[in-house]
C-alpha positions in Angstrom: 28.4 13.1 -3.0 25.7 12.2 -5.4 24.7 14.0 -8.5 23.6 17.2 -6.7 26.1 19.8 -5.8 26.3 21.6 -2.5 24.3 24.6 -3.7 21.5 22.3 -5.0 21.4 20.5 -1.6 21.1 23.8 0.2 18.3 24.9 -2.1 16.4 21.6 -1.6 16.8 21.6 2.1 15.0 25.0 2.2 12.5 24.0 -0.5 8.8 24.0 0.2 6.9 20.9 1.3 4.9 21.3 -1.9 8.1 20.8 -3.9 9.0 17.7 -1.9 5.5 16.3 -2.2 5.5 16.9 -6.0 8.8 15.0 -6.3 7.4 12.1 -4.3 4.3 12.1 -6.5 6.4 12.0 -9.6 8.4 9.1 -8.3 5.2 7.2 -7.4 3.6 7.9 -10.8 6.7 6.6 -12.6 6.8 3.5 -10.4 3.1 2.8 -11.2 3.4 3.7 -14.9 0.8 6.4 -14.8 -1.7 8.4 -12.9 -4.4 5.7 -12.9 -4.3 1.9 -13.2 -4.7 0.3 -16.6 -8.1 -1.1 -15.6 -9.5 2.4 -15.3 -10.7 3.9 -18.6 -9.5 7.5 -18.2 -11.3 8.9 -21.2 -14.7 7.9 -19.8 -14.3 9.8 -16.6 -16.3 12.9 -15.9 -15.8 13.5 -12.1 -12.8 12.3 -10.1 -12.3 12.5 -6.3 -8.8 12.7 -4.8 -9.2 11.6 -1.3 -6.6 13.0 1.1 -5.2 15.2 -1.6 -2.4 16.8 0.5 -0.8 19.6 -1.5 -2.7 18.7 -4.6 0.1 17.2 -6.7 -1.9 14.2 -8.1 -5.1 16.2 -8.6 -3.5 19.0 -10.5 -1.4 16.6 -12.6 -4.5 14.6 -13.4 -6.5 17.7 -14.3 -3.7 18.9 -16.7 -3.6 15.5 -18.3 -7.4 15.2 -18.7 -8.7 18.8 -18.9 -12.3 17.7 -19.6 -12.5 15.9 -16.2 -13.8 17.7 -13.1 -11.4 17.0 -10.3 -12.2 17.4 -6.6 -9.5 17.2 -3.9 -10.4 16.8 -0.3 -8.3 16.6 2.9 -8.9 17.0 6.6 -6.0 19.5 6.9 -6.9 23.1 6.0 -3.2 23.9 5.4 -3.1 21.1 2.8 -6.2 22.5 1.1 -4.6 26.0 0.9 -1.4 24.6 -0.6 -3.5 22.6 -3.2 -5.4 25.7 -4.1 -2.2 27.7 -4.6 -0.7 25.0 -6.8 -3.9 25.0 -9.0 -3.7 28.8 -9.2 -0.1 28.7 -10.2 -0.9 26.2 -12.9 -3.9 28.3 -13.9 -6.0 25.2 -13.6 -9.7 25.8 -13.1 -10.8 22.2 -13.5 -9.7 21.4 -9.9 -11.5 22.4 -6.7 -10.3 21.7 -3.2 -12.2 21.6 0.0 -11.7 20.5 3.6 -13.7 17.5 4.8 -14.0 15.6 8.1 -13.4 11.9 7.3 -15.4 10.9 10.4 -18.5 12.4 8.8 -20.4 11.5 5.5 -18.7 12.8 2.4 -20.4 16.0 1.2 -21.2 14.6 -2.2 -24.4 13.2 -3.7 -24.8 9.5 -4.1 -23.5 8.1 -7.4 -21.9 11.4 -8.5 -18.2 10.3 -8.9 -16.7 8.1 -11.5 -13.3 7.4 -9.9 -11.7 7.8 -6.5 -8.0 8.1 -5.9 -6.3 7.9 -2.5 -2.6 7.8 -1.6 -1.6 6.9 1.9 2.0 7.8 2.6 1.2 7.8 6.3 -1.4 5.7 8.2 -4.1 8.4 7.5 -6.9 6.7 9.5 -7.1 4.4 12.5 -8.2 0.9 11.5 -11.8 1.3 12.9 -12.4 4.4 10.8 -11.6 2.8 7.4 -14.9 0.9 7.1 -17.1 3.9 7.4 -15.0 6.0 4.9 -14.9 3.2 2.3 -18.7 2.8 2.6 -19.0 6.5 1.9 -16.7 6.1 -1.1 -19.0 3.3 -2.4 -22.1 5.5 -1.8 -20.7 8.4 -3.9 -19.3 6.3 -6.7 -21.5 5.6 -9.7 -22.3 2.0 -10.6 -19.4 0.7 -12.5 -17.1 3.4 -10.9 -13.7 2.5 -9.6 -11.5 3.2 -6.6 -7.7 3.1 -6.4 -6.1 3.0 -3.0 -2.3 3.2 -2.9 -0.2 2.6 0.2 3.5 3.4 0.4 5.7 1.4 2.7 9.2 2.5 3.3 11.6 -0.4 3.1 15.2 -1.2 4.0 18.1 1.1 3.5 21.8 0.8 3.8 21.9 3.5 6.5 21.5 2.5 10.2 19.9 5.9 10.9 17.4 5.2 8.2 16.4 1.9 9.8 16.2 3.6 13.2 14.0 6.3 11.7 11.6 3.8 10.3 11.3 2.0 13.7 10.8 5.2 15.5 8.0 6.4 13.2 6.3 3.0 13.4 6.4 3.1 17.2 4.9 6.5 17.1 2.0 5.6 14.8 1.2 2.5 16.8 1.1 4.6 20.0 -1.4 6.8 18.2 -3.6 3.8 17.4 -2.8 3.3 13.8 -1.5 -0.3 14.1 -3.3 -3.0 12.0 -1.8 -5.9 13.8 -0.7 -7.1 17.2 1.3 -4.3 19.0 4.3 -6.6 19.4 4.7 -6.9 15.6 6.8 -4.1 14.1 6.0 -2.1 11.0 2.2 -2.6 11.0 1.1 1.0 10.8 0.9 1.3 7.1 -2.5 0.1 5.8 -1.5 -0.8 2.2 -1.5 -4.6 2.5 -4.9 -4.4 4.3 -6.6 -2.4 1.5 -7.9 -5.5 -0.5 -9.5 -6.9 2.7 -11.0 -3.5 3.6 -12.5 -3.0 0.2 -14.0 -6.4 0.1 -15.5 -5.8 3.5 -17.1 -2.6 2.1 -18.8 -4.7 -0.6 -16.6 -3.6 -3.5 -16.1 -6.1 -6.3 -13.3 -7.0 -8.7 -10.7 -6.2 -6.0 -7.2 -6.6 -7.3 -3.8 -5.3 -6.4 -0.3 -5.0 -7.8 3.0 -4.3 -6.1 5.7 -1.9 -7.4 9.1 -1.0 -6.0 10.1 2.6 -5.5 13.7 3.5 -5.5 14.6 6.5 -3.3 18.3 5.8 -3.0 19.2 6.3 -6.6 21.8 9.0 -7.3 19.4 11.6 -8.5 18.0 14.9 -7.2 14.4 13.5 -7.1 15.5 10.7 -4.7 17.2 13.2 -2.5 14.1 15.2 -2.3 12.0 12.1 -1.5 14.4 11.4 1.4 14.1 15.0 2.6 10.3 14.6 2.6 10.5 11.5 4.8 13.0 13.2 7.0 10.9 16.4 7.5 7.9 14.2 8.3 9.8 12.9 11.3 11.2 16.2 12.2 7.7 17.7 12.4 6.8 15.0 15.0 9.8 15.9 17.2 7.9 17.3 20.1 5.4 14.5 20.3 8.2 11.9 20.0 10.0 13.4 22.9 6.8 13.7 25.0 6.3 9.9 24.5 9.9 9.3 25.6 10.6 7.1 22.6 14.1 8.6 22.4 16.1 11.2 24.2 16.4 14.7 22.8 20.1 14.3 22.2 19.7 11.0 20.4 16.8 12.3 18.3 18.9 15.2 17.1 21.9 12.9 16.4 19.6 10.6 14.4 18.4 13.5 12.2 21.9 14.7 11.7 23.3 11.3 10.8 20.3 10.7 8.5 21.2 13.9 6.6 24.8 12.8 6.2 23.9 9.3 5.1 21.4 10.2 2.4 24.1 12.0 0.3 26.7 9.2 0.8 27.9 7.5 -2.5 26.9 4.1 -1.2 23.5 5.0 0.1 20.7 2.7 -1.1 17.0 2.6 -0.1 13.8 1.1 -1.4 10.1 1.1 -0.7 7.0 -0.7 -1.9 3.8 0.6 -3.4 0.6 -1.4 -3.0 -1.9 -0.2 -5.6 -5.4 -1.7 -5.1 -8.3 -1.3 -7.4 -12.0 -2.2 -7.0 -15.3 -1.5 -8.6 -18.8 -0.7 -7.4 -21.4 -3.0 -9.0 
């Protein structure tokens, strides 16, 4: 077993989704060498928008690192907003506010009122046709000279067969829901990360640039184990819909989850992912 004992594994398996998301956030921040790209001048920021803030990990972390900055986190899921508010309250952070928004509607902010927009997509988030309108809204609310940073996380290969099957199953599910960016016959096209540069250019952003960074979630450490638990829970939460779509039998699904849990604590388990961090500017 890896560097977590049985008691630690039991604790992590019953840990909150906030804990798992924060661990994933920490791993992503380490891989990208910071909360914002080097091209963004953090000390000049006054108002920051965290698009799709989930449980508020990035927003609260940023607000603690830059207490003079006003941070707004938005998400379509009310449950995520409540988790984010609780995290901010626990950290006694009053610089963050969180509110639910409908990404199919205009963003509820004045034009040219935001200095920087951060968005992390660890799932498809939006269907391809909806990205254009949202990015145009991002451009509207950004100040001239303001920047946007879109980050996509693509889960990559792992030494576990159950891991590979899980990735394939998730991708099939997302493409059935209309999140695919390419021909339906092409596998692993539901993550929008590699399409971010094109989408930003189409929304009339300038100075579009990207960098790739590996993320190791197979290393023998507790944080990697928690990252894997997060991905595993994400699939478990879709169990009913997966079975309805007859993508896999109930027995095989349960066996897949069980085997995945066994594999991720094996001594020889190895897995990697890729982060696509794309920045652009409003001129």
